[in-house]
N, C-alpha and C positions, 0 to 999 in steps of 0.2 A: 507445423502447421504454418509458422510464419519464420520469414528469415528477411535479414536485412536487406535493402531495395539493391544496393550496388553489388551485393554480394550473387543475387539472383540473376543481375545483368550480367555478371561475370560467367556465371554459370552457363546462361545463354549463349555467350561469345565462344567460351570452351566448348561448348557441345558443339558449334559451327567449326571450331578448328581441329575437331578430334574424331567428326565423322567419316571415317576411313572409306566407307562406300559413297561418300560424297553426300553434300548437304541436302541435294534433292532427295536422294533414299530416306536419309535421316526426318527430313521434314514431312514428307508424304507419308511417313509411318507413324507420325507424332501421337495420332489418336490411340493406337496400339501401345505406344511407350506409356502415355496417360493413364489408359485403363489398366496396364499391368501394375503400376505404381498404386493406383487406387485399390486394385483387387488386395493387395498386400495390408490394407488397412481396414477393409471390410467387405461382406458380400452383399451386394446389390440384389434386389428383386427387380423382375421383369418390368415393372413400371419405373422405377428408379433407372434402370439400365437404358429404358428408351427416352427418359426425359433426359438424363446426362449425356446420351449420343447426339440428340438433337440440338441440345442447348452447347455442347461442345463443338459441333458442327458449325454452328454460327459463330461462335467465338472464333473459331479456326478460320473460318473467311475473311472475318474482319482484319484478324492478325494477318493473313496472306496478302490481302489487298493493300492494307493502310498502314501496317508497320514494315513488313518486308522491304519495301522501297525505303524507307526512312533507315533501315539498318544498313541498307546496300549504300547509302550516301554516306553514313555515318564510317562504314569500313573504308571507302575510297577515300574519304578524306582523310583518314588515320595514316592509309598507306602512303600518301603523299607526304604528310608532316612527319612521321616516323621514319621515313627515309632518311632524313638528315638528324641534326639533334634535337633532344626532348628537353624542355624546360619543366618547371613545377607547374605552370599553368597549364600547360599541356596536358599533364597527366591528371591535374584538378578537372580540366573539361572531359577527358576520358570518364572519369569516375562518375561525374554528373551526367554524361549520357549514359552510361550504364544504368544508371538511377532511374532516368528517365525511361529508358526501355521496359523496365521493370514495373515502374509506377502507373503507365499508362495500360500495361497489360492487366495489372491489379485492379486498376480502377473500373476496366470494362469487365472485367470477371466478377467481381465482387457482388454483383446482384445474383448470377448465376449460382456462384458458390452458397450463398445466403439461403437460397430457395432449395437448393440440394439438400443442405444441413438440415432445415426445416422439415423434410419428407423421411428423416431417419427414424427408426423406431427404437425403443428403449433399448433392446438387445444390440443395435448397431452402435447407437451411442457408447454403450459401454465396451464394445469391441474397439471402437475408435480410441477411445480413453487409454484402453491397453497398448495398442498399436503406437500411439504417440509417445506414451512412457518408455517403452522398448525403443523408440527411435532417439529419445532424449537420452537414454543410459547409454546407447551404441555411441552418441556424439562425444560425451562427456567422457567414456571410458578411453577414448584417445589420447587423453593428457591426464586424467585422474590418477594420483597416486604414483606417478611416474618422475624420475628426477628431471630436473629443469633441464639438465645438459641433453638428455635424451628426446624431450619435447623441442627444444629449439634445432637439434638436429633434424627432426622430423619437418619441422617447418621450412627449414633451408632446403630440404630434399624437396619439398612440394613446391616451392618458390622457382627453384632451379628447372624443374620438371614443366611447368606450367610455360614459363619463359622460352624453353627450348622448343616448346610445339610451335611457336611462331617465328623463332629465329633460327633454329637448328643449335648445333653443338656449341656450348658457351666456352668463351676464352678464360684463361687463368685469372685476369683480372676481373672479369665479370664475378666468377666463383668467388674470389675474394671479397668483393664488394658484399655478395648476398651473404656470406659466412660472418662477415661483419655486422649486418644488420641482424642476423639471426641472434647473435649475442644479446641484442636488446628486445628481442620479442618478450611479450609477456603472456604466459598461460592464460587462456580465453575461455576454454571450450566448457568448463564446468561453471563458469558465470553465464555462457551463453544458454546452456540446458537449463541453468535456474530461471535465468529470463523466459524461456519459453514455457517453464511450468507456470510462472503466475500469469503469463498470459492465457495458456491452457486452461488454467483454473477458473478464470471469469468465463472463458468460452463455456465450459460445461455448467457453469451456473447458468449462463445464458440459455443454453440448450435445454435447461429443465421448463423453459417457457417458450420452446419453439414454435407449439402450435397457437400462440398469439402472434400472428403473422406480422402485423405493424411493429410491435414491441421487439421482436426478434431481428427483422430487418434492420431497423433503425440502430439496436444494439451492436449489431454484427459489423456493420458500416464503421460504427464509432472503434470498436475494438481493431479493425484493420487500420485506420487512420491514427490511431493513439498508441501505436506499437511502442514508441520509445519511452512512454509513460511507465512502461514495465521494464525498462532496463535495470533500474536502480544505478547509484552514484560509482559502484564499483565496476560494474560492467562498462558503463557510458565512458569511464575514464580508460580504462585498458583496450576497449575497442577502438576509441578515438586514437590513442597512442600507437596501436597496432597499424591501424590504417595509415598514419602519417609515415609509420616505418616503412610500408609497403611503398608508398608513394616515393619516399625519396630513395629506397633502393632501386626503384624502377627507372627512376630518371637517371641514376649514375650508372645503372647498367647498359641502359640503352644509349647512353652517351659515350660508353666504352665499344660499342658494336663496330665490329670491323666492316668494311663496305660490302662482302658478301653475305654478312648477316642481315645489314640494311636492305638489300636486295630481295633476299628471302623473305623478310617481314613484308615488305612493299607488295611482293608477288603474292604471298599469301592471303594477305588482306584484299587486295585487287581480284585475285580469282574467287573468293568467297562473296565478295561483293556481286559480283556478275554473276554466280550461282543464284544469289538472291533475287536480283533483277528479273532472272528467268523465271523464277517461281511465281514472283507476282505477276510477271507477264500472262503466264498460263492461266494464272487466276482470272485476269481481266478478259482472256479469250473465252474462258468458259463462262 
């Protein structure tokens, strides 16, 4: 139900990089993607469907016209910057920009989500609780009870796969950098699942009073803004250490990129930026 902002920004970026049928096709079918995801959590009534479709359409129009041009500018800037060497400051800025992507979307969508949740009946609330717990369990089982070496090997493979989507095949030196970083990764998914459970616990307490509109809306907005208060010391420390690890490994790997990789990264980001500009322009024309 809640994810860390920079990670959600990264998910948006990866979605753009991985849309094999083109960014336009992926984005133009975003309503279907979101509906499929929501349908896996609960079954909506016709009135709820009508509300959701109308509000999502408005949010989508705002995102297309206001956010896509910003994404395009960001991608174009990164394409130029990462065509050369990368500094720790560059990567810090990248993460902050990704966080901004998500936080603006979250702020715009929070009133819509609050009103949607207020319209759920008791059976739907129960179904949502079960679905979220299944999601928590699926998340934590990726690391729970597994040897640390196996968890770190999986982290290394994930890191390599993400980087390759932007640069193409990695060099032996880059793989060595990532392998070394993986030895310092601290398993965090159990801690993350526990944090989500703490946040969701208060969400469902709040949902018991969802028919009190003002109380629920204010409470939900507070939950959204105060998510870090639910981290706990253990998760906060591990999450910060792992984020620093990702940043340092990314700097080192990008600085080892040969000219062919740099060109591919630049072309990849520039191409995606142009596609986003076309999508935004189409919205303005409409």
